[in-house]
C-alpha positions as CSV (number, residue, x, y, z in Angstrom):
1,M,-29.8,7.9,72.2
2,I,-28.0,7.7,68.8
3,D,-30.1,7.6,64.8
4,L,-28.4,5.0,63.2
5,K,-29.7,5.9,60.1
6,S,-28.2,9.7,59.8
7,R,-24.9,7.9,61.5
8,F,-24.7,5.2,59.4
9,S,-26.2,6.8,56.3
10,L,-23.8,5.0,53.4
11,N,-24.3,1.9,54.9
12,R,-28.3,1.9,54.6
13,I,-27.9,3.0,51.8
14,L,-25.8,0.3,51.1
15,L,-28.0,-2.5,52.7
16,L,-31.4,-0.9,51.5
17,A,-30.1,-1.6,47.5
18,I,-29.5,-4.5,48.5
19,G,-32.9,-5.6,50.4
20,M,-31.1,-6.7,53.8
21,W,-31.6,-3.4,55.9
22,P,-32.7,-4.7,58.7
23,Y,-35.8,-2.4,60.1
24,T,-36.9,-2.5,56.2
25,K,-39.7,-5.8,55.9
26,S,-41.7,-5.6,52.9
27,K,-42.8,-7.7,50.1
28,L,-40.8,-4.8,47.8
29,V,-38.0,-6.5,49.6
30,Q,-38.6,-10.3,49.4
31,F,-39.0,-9.6,45.6
32,Q,-35.7,-7.6,45.4
33,S,-34.3,-10.1,46.4
34,T,-35.9,-13.0,44.7
35,V,-34.6,-11.2,41.2
36,Y,-31.1,-10.4,42.3
37,Y,-31.0,-14.6,43.0
38,G,-32.9,-14.8,39.3
39,I,-30.1,-12.6,37.7
40,L,-26.7,-14.2,39.6
41,G,-27.9,-17.7,39.4
42,S,-29.0,-16.9,35.3
43,F,-26.0,-16.3,34.3
44,I,-24.3,-18.8,36.4
45,M,-26.2,-20.6,34.6
46,F,-25.8,-19.7,31.1
47,Q,-22.3,-20.0,31.7
48,L,-22.3,-24.0,32.9
49,T,-24.3,-24.5,29.7
50,A,-21.4,-23.9,27.6
51,F,-19.9,-27.3,28.6
52,T,-22.5,-28.6,26.4
53,T,-22.1,-27.5,23.7
54,S,-18.4,-26.5,23.7
55,E,-15.8,-29.0,22.9
56,Y,-13.8,-30.1,26.5
57,D,-10.3,-28.7,26.7
58,L,-8.7,-27.8,29.8
59,H,-8.7,-24.0,28.8
60,L,-12.2,-23.5,28.7
61,I,-13.2,-25.4,31.4
62,I,-10.6,-22.8,33.9
63,E,-12.5,-20.2,31.8
64,I,-15.5,-21.0,32.8
65,L,-15.5,-22.1,36.9
66,S,-12.8,-19.0,37.1
67,S,-15.5,-16.8,36.6
68,T,-18.9,-19.1,38.3
69,S,-17.0,-19.8,41.1
70,F,-16.2,-15.8,40.9
71,F,-20.1,-14.9,41.2
72,S,-20.7,-17.6,43.6
73,N,-19.2,-16.0,46.1
74,F,-21.7,-13.4,45.9
75,I,-24.3,-16.0,46.1
76,I,-23.1,-17.8,48.9
77,T,-23.2,-14.4,51.0
78,L,-26.4,-12.8,50.2
79,T,-27.4,-16.4,51.5
80,T,-25.4,-15.9,54.8
81,F,-26.3,-12.3,55.8
82,L,-30.2,-13.1,54.3
83,L,-30.8,-16.2,56.6
84,N,-29.1,-14.1,60.1
85,I,-31.0,-10.9,59.3
86,D,-32.2,-10.6,62.7
87,I,-28.5,-11.0,64.3
88,V,-28.0,-7.5,62.1
89,K,-30.6,-5.8,63.6
90,Y,-29.2,-7.3,66.7
91,L,-25.7,-5.9,66.9
92,L,-27.6,-2.7,65.9
93,E,-29.7,-2.4,68.7
94,L,-26.9,-3.4,70.9
95,I,-23.9,-0.5,68.8
96,Q,-26.9,1.8,70.3
97,C,-27.3,0.7,74.0
98,T,-23.8,0.9,74.6
99,H,-23.3,3.7,73.2
100,D,-25.5,5.0,75.5
101,E,-23.9,3.7,78.5
102,L,-21.0,5.7,78.0
103,R,-19.7,7.1,80.3
104,D,-17.8,10.6,80.0
105,E,-16.6,12.6,76.7
106,G,-13.4,10.7,76.7
107,E,-15.0,7.4,76.2
108,I,-17.5,9.7,73.4
109,A,-14.9,11.0,71.6
110,I,-12.9,7.2,71.5
111,I,-16.4,5.4,69.9
112,E,-16.8,8.7,67.7
113,K,-13.5,8.1,66.3
114,Y,-13.7,4.2,65.3
115,W,-17.1,4.9,63.9
116,K,-15.1,7.6,61.3
117,I,-12.8,4.9,60.4
118,G,-15.4,2.7,59.8
119,K,-17.5,5.5,57.3
120,F,-14.2,6.5,55.6
121,Y,-13.8,2.1,54.8
122,T,-17.8,2.6,54.1
123,Q,-16.6,5.5,51.7
124,G,-13.1,4.0,50.0
125,L,-14.6,0.7,49.2
126,T,-17.9,2.8,47.8
127,C,-15.3,4.6,45.5
128,I,-13.6,1.8,44.8
129,G,-16.0,-0.8,44.1
130,I,-17.8,2.0,41.3
131,F,-14.5,2.0,40.2
132,C,-14.1,-1.5,38.6
133,V,-18.1,-1.8,37.7
134,T,-16.9,1.3,35.4
135,S,-13.8,-0.5,34.5
136,F,-16.0,-4.0,33.7
137,I,-18.9,-2.4,31.9
138,L,-16.1,-0.4,29.6
139,S,-13.8,-3.5,29.0
140,P,-15.6,-4.9,25.9
141,Y,-15.0,-1.7,24.7
142,L,-10.9,-1.5,25.2
143,P,-10.9,-2.3,21.8
144,Y,-12.1,0.9,19.9
145,V,-10.2,2.6,22.8
146,I,-6.8,1.4,22.3
147,D,-8.1,2.5,18.5
148,I,-9.0,6.3,19.5
149,V,-5.9,6.5,21.9
150,F,-3.1,4.2,19.6
151,P,-4.7,4.3,15.9
152,I,-3.7,1.7,13.8
153,N,-3.6,1.4,10.3
154,T,-3.4,-2.6,10.3
155,V,-6.3,-3.2,12.9
156,N,-8.8,-4.6,10.3
157,E,-13.1,-3.9,11.5
158,S,-13.1,-7.8,12.9
159,Q,-10.9,-6.6,15.5
160,L,-12.8,-3.6,16.7
161,R,-16.1,-5.3,17.3
162,P,-16.7,-6.0,21.3
163,S,-16.6,-8.9,22.3
164,L,-17.8,-10.1,26.8
165,E,-15.0,-12.3,27.2
166,I,-16.6,-14.3,29.3
167,V,-18.2,-18.0,28.2
168,T,-21.9,-18.5,28.0
169,E,-24.0,-19.9,26.3
170,Y,-27.8,-18.9,25.4
171,F,-29.7,-21.7,24.0
172,F,-33.0,-19.4,22.9
173,F,-30.7,-16.2,21.6
174,D,-28.8,-15.8,18.9
175,Q,-25.4,-15.2,20.9
176,K,-24.6,-12.7,18.1
177,K,-27.6,-10.8,17.5
178,Y,-28.7,-9.8,21.0
179,F,-25.3,-9.7,22.0
180,Y,-25.9,-7.0,23.5
181,L,-28.8,-7.8,25.9
182,I,-26.4,-10.4,26.8
183,V,-23.5,-8.2,28.1
184,L,-26.0,-6.3,29.7
185,H,-27.0,-9.7,32.1
186,A,-23.2,-10.1,32.5
187,N,-23.1,-5.9,33.3
188,V,-26.3,-6.7,36.1
189,S,-24.7,-9.2,37.3
190,F,-21.5,-7.8,38.1
191,C,-23.2,-4.7,39.6
192,I,-25.4,-6.6,42.3
193,G,-22.6,-9.2,42.9
194,I,-20.2,-6.3,43.7
195,L,-23.2,-3.9,45.9
196,V,-23.8,-7.4,48.3
197,S,-20.0,-7.6,48.7
198,I,-19.1,-4.1,49.4
199,G,-23.1,-3.5,51.0
200,T,-22.3,-6.3,53.5
201,G,-18.7,-6.0,53.8
202,T,-18.4,-2.3,55.1
203,L,-21.3,-3.3,57.7
204,L,-18.9,-6.0,59.1
205,I,-16.2,-3.6,59.0
206,V,-18.0,-1.0,60.9
207,Y,-18.6,-3.3,63.7
208,M,-15.1,-4.8,63.6
209,Q,-14.3,-0.7,64.0
210,H,-16.9,-0.3,66.9
211,V,-15.8,-4.0,68.6
212,C,-12.1,-1.9,68.7
213,G,-14.3,1.2,70.1
214,M,-15.2,-0.6,72.8
215,L,-11.7,-2.5,73.6
216,K,-10.5,0.5,73.7
217,I,-12.4,2.4,76.1
218,A,-11.5,-0.8,78.6
219,S,-8.4,0.1,78.3
220,Y,-9.0,3.7,79.1
221,R,-11.2,3.2,82.5
222,I,-8.3,0.6,83.5
223,D,-6.2,3.6,82.4
224,Q,-8.4,5.8,84.9
225,I,-7.3,4.3,87.2
226,M,-3.9,5.8,88.2
227,A,-5.6,9.4,88.4
228,I,-7.1,7.9,91.2
229,G,-3.5,8.6,92.3
230,I,-1.4,6.7,95.1
231,K,-2.1,8.4,98.5
232,Q,-5.9,7.2,97.9
233,M,-5.5,3.8,96.5
234,S,-5.1,2.9,100.4
235,T,-7.9,4.5,101.9
236,A,-11.6,3.0,101.6
237,K,-12.7,5.9,99.3
238,G,-9.7,4.9,97.0
239,A,-10.0,1.1,96.8
240,S,-13.8,1.6,96.2
241,L,-13.1,3.9,92.8
242,I,-10.3,1.6,91.7
243,H,-12.9,-1.7,92.3
244,K,-15.6,0.2,90.3
245,S,-13.0,1.4,87.4
246,I,-12.1,-2.8,87.2
247,F,-15.7,-3.5,87.1
248,Y,-16.3,-1.0,84.4
249,A,-13.6,-1.8,82.2
250,V,-14.3,-5.8,83.1
251,D,-18.3,-4.9,81.6
252,M,-17.1,-3.1,78.4
253,H,-14.6,-5.5,77.0
254,R,-17.3,-8.1,77.7
255,K,-19.6,-6.2,75.7
256,A,-17.1,-5.5,73.2
257,L,-16.9,-8.9,72.3
258,K,-20.6,-9.5,71.6
259,Y,-20.0,-7.8,68.3
260,D,-17.2,-9.9,67.4
261,I,-17.7,-9.8,64.0
262,L,-17.6,-13.9,63.8
263,K,-21.1,-13.5,66.0
264,I,-22.9,-12.3,63.6
265,Y,-23.2,-15.7,62.2
266,A,-24.1,-17.0,64.8
267,P,-27.9,-17.9,66.2
268,L,-29.8,-15.8,68.6
269,K,-30.4,-17.6,71.3
270,I,-26.8,-18.9,71.1
271,L,-26.1,-14.9,71.1
272,S,-28.3,-14.1,74.2
273,K,-27.2,-17.5,76.2
274,Y,-23.6,-16.6,75.6
275,C,-23.4,-13.3,76.9
276,A,-25.1,-13.1,80.1
277,T,-21.8,-15.4,81.2
278,V,-18.9,-15.3,83.2
279,N,-17.4,-16.4,80.3
280,S,-18.2,-13.9,77.7
281,I,-15.8,-12.0,79.2
282,F,-13.2,-14.1,77.3
283,P,-13.5,-14.2,73.2
284,H,-11.6,-17.6,73.3
285,R,-14.5,-19.9,74.9
286,T,-17.5,-18.3,72.8
287,I,-15.8,-18.4,69.5
288,K,-15.4,-21.6,69.3
289,V,-19.4,-21.5,69.7
290,F,-20.1,-19.6,67.4
291,I,-17.7,-20.0,64.9
292,S,-18.9,-24.0,64.7
293,A,-22.6,-22.6,63.9
294,F,-21.7,-21.6,60.2
295,N,-18.2,-23.0,60.0
296,I,-19.6,-24.2,56.9
297,T,-19.7,-21.1,55.1
298,F,-17.0,-19.7,55.9
299,L,-14.4,-23.2,55.1
300,I,-17.2,-22.4,51.7
301,L,-15.9,-19.0,51.2
302,I,-12.7,-19.9,51.9
303,L,-12.4,-21.9,49.1
304,D,-13.8,-20.9,46.2
305,G,-12.4,-17.2,46.7
306,L,-8.8,-19.5,46.8
307,F,-10.1,-21.5,43.9
308,Y,-11.3,-18.5,41.9
309,A,-8.1,-16.9,42.4
310,S,-5.5,-19.4,41.4
311,L,-7.3,-19.5,37.7
312,H,-7.5,-15.8,37.5
313,L,-3.8,-15.6,37.6
314,Y,-3.3,-18.1,35.4
315,L,-5.6,-16.3,32.8
316,I,-3.8,-13.4,33.7
317,F,0.1,-15.0,33.5
318,Q,-1.3,-17.1,29.9
319,E,-2.6,-13.4,28.6
320,L,0.9,-11.8,29.7
321,L,2.7,-15.2,27.8
322,T,0.2,-14.0,24.6
323,G,1.4,-10.3,25.3
324,H,-2.3,-9.4,24.6
325,I,-3.6,-6.7,26.9
326,G,-7.4,-7.0,26.7
327,E,-11.0,-7.1,28.0
328,K,-10.2,-11.2,29.5
329,M,-7.2,-10.0,31.5
330,I,-8.9,-6.7,32.7
331,Q,-12.1,-8.8,33.7
332,S,-9.4,-11.2,35.2
333,F,-7.3,-8.6,37.3
334,I,-10.7,-7.2,38.6
335,M,-12.4,-10.4,40.4
336,L,-8.2,-11.2,41.2
337,N,-8.0,-8.1,42.9
338,Y,-11.4,-8.3,44.5
339,Y,-10.6,-11.5,46.3
340,Y,-6.9,-9.5,48.0
341,M,-8.5,-6.8,48.9
342,Y,-11.7,-8.5,50.5
343,T,-9.2,-11.3,52.1
344,F,-6.5,-8.0,53.0
345,L,-9.6,-6.4,54.9
346,A,-11.4,-9.0,56.9
347,N,-7.8,-10.5,58.1
348,D,-6.5,-7.3,59.1
349,M,-9.9,-6.6,61.2
350,V,-9.2,-9.3,62.5
351,Q,-6.2,-8.4,63.7
352,K,-7.1,-5.1,64.9
353,I,-9.2,-6.7,67.4
354,M,-6.8,-9.0,68.2
355,D,-3.8,-5.7,69.2
356,H,-6.6,-4.1,71.1
357,N,-7.5,-6.8,72.8
358,N,-4.2,-7.6,73.9
359,D,-3.7,-3.5,74.3
360,V,-6.7,-4.0,77.6
361,F,-4.1,-6.1,79.3
362,V,-1.3,-3.8,79.0
363,A,-3.5,-1.5,80.1
364,V,-3.7,-3.9,83.6
365,Y,-0.2,-4.8,83.4
366,N,1.4,-1.4,83.6
367,V,-1.7,-0.6,86.9
368,K,1.1,-0.5,90.3
369,W,-1.4,-2.7,91.6
370,Y,1.1,-3.4,94.3
371,L,0.4,-0.3,95.9
372,A,-3.9,-1.5,95.6
373,P,-5.2,-3.3,99.0
374,L,-5.4,-6.7,98.7
375,H,-8.3,-7.6,98.0
376,I,-8.2,-5.3,94.1
377,Q,-4.0,-6.6,94.1
378,K,-6.5,-9.5,93.4
379,L,-8.7,-8.9,90.7
380,I,-5.7,-7.4,88.7
381,L,-4.6,-10.2,89.2
382,F,-6.8,-12.5,87.6
383,L,-7.3,-9.8,85.2
384,L,-3.2,-10.8,84.4
385,Q,-3.7,-14.6,84.4
386,R,-7.0,-14.3,82.1
387,G,-4.2,-11.9,79.3
388,T,-1.1,-14.3,79.8
389,K,-4.1,-16.7,77.6
390,A,-3.1,-16.5,73.7
391,V,-6.7,-15.3,72.7
392,H,-6.9,-16.6,68.4
393,I,-9.8,-16.1,66.1
394,Y,-10.4,-18.8,63.6
395,I,-11.7,-18.0,60.9
396,G,-13.7,-21.4,59.4
397,G,-11.8,-23.9,61.1
398,L,-9.3,-23.5,59.0
399,F,-6.8,-20.8,60.0
400,M,-6.1,-18.0,62.4
401,G,-7.4,-15.0,61.3
402,S,-4.4,-12.5,61.1
403,L,-2.6,-10.5,58.8
404,E,0.0,-13.9,58.4
405,G,-3.5,-15.3,58.2
406,F,-3.2,-13.5,54.2
407,A,-0.6,-14.5,53.9
408,T,-0.7,-17.6,53.9
409,L,-4.3,-17.7,51.8
410,A,-2.5,-15.7,49.7
411,S,1.2,-18.0,49.5
412,A,-1.9,-20.8,48.2
413,S,-3.0,-19.0,45.5
414,M,0.2,-18.9,44.3
415,S,1.0,-22.5,44.8
416,Y,-2.3,-23.9,43.2
417,F,-1.8,-21.5,40.6
418,T,2.0,-23.1,40.0
419,F,0.3,-26.4,39.5
420,I,-2.6,-25.8,37.6
421,Y,0.3,-24.1,35.3
422,Y,2.9,-27.0,35.4
423,A,-0.1,-29.2,35.1
424,N,-1.2,-27.3,31.9
425,Q,1.9,-27.9,30.0
């Protein structure tokens, strides 16, 4: 029996910070979620109210929408996980159960290796998040920093005043008088958003690494068939051992695919229904069922990410044309890199799952099946036939998750940026 709190301590801390640790439910957690919604929602609202007091200009529209769409991404993520907190708890319990069913030290070593990889990603992304938050908080004071490092006498005092480049409109406050409160509102909103993103994102990475570990164990169990030896394959005992090895390998493969990251968003009753069927051994029959439950959510996240990435590419390019590298460019650069890093990691993890799934059937192919008894050959042939069918994981029903999928998204953001730029000429 493993202790989830100690094994995934950093993930637990991050989820507790955003009120999503499934084993802690209280009125304080509900209040915490309400406060987060209030801060993020109000900041988006005060950005949109700028349309009511400013003259309509394409550049102004791009500035406002680039920021509001970025912060809207955090609210969508927060809502999705809060609505599916029971699924998160269920998957954590499945991780514990399958770990307890591992059969030897080799399998335990494999799963420990993939847990360490997930822990490394969590630590690395947490450090990146701290750096992004620090850069965002300090960006309004960039003119002061530049003046200290590169003192220029021609710079007047007005140019050194800190400014928040995110366009907002607070009707009831003098924005100059309460400038630092407005900056605090923006900083807290950004911190909450990054915390939500890192907390949920690293949890998904841990799940996906666990999937890879389970699939690796399935390959390991199939490889154990070779350890039986050629001589024993023709004996009744050897045939029984081969049969058991295949059974345990297929069983682990089935259990691993319960953890598919796309299933996190499935209703619990659908999850329990399909995990008990034979078809759950092979993911391409069940993935469509699980994705369909949250297809709209995935689609909104993809389109929203493409939208704000294209707008921030435009803003960065405009800053480069003017030769002004200031706080606006730093903020846009942070938001743009958030998008590319998030989409790359998501597609890379899906690619790893697909590769590990293919490795299972490569291991089956390498077994000396032709030396086994006829009834064993039929079992292996069945696995080989299913392995010829490609398994594709479609995200949001829009595109296939893979490194190629990431390249498609990156290319699409560049295309939309080009369209916006020439449309504004």
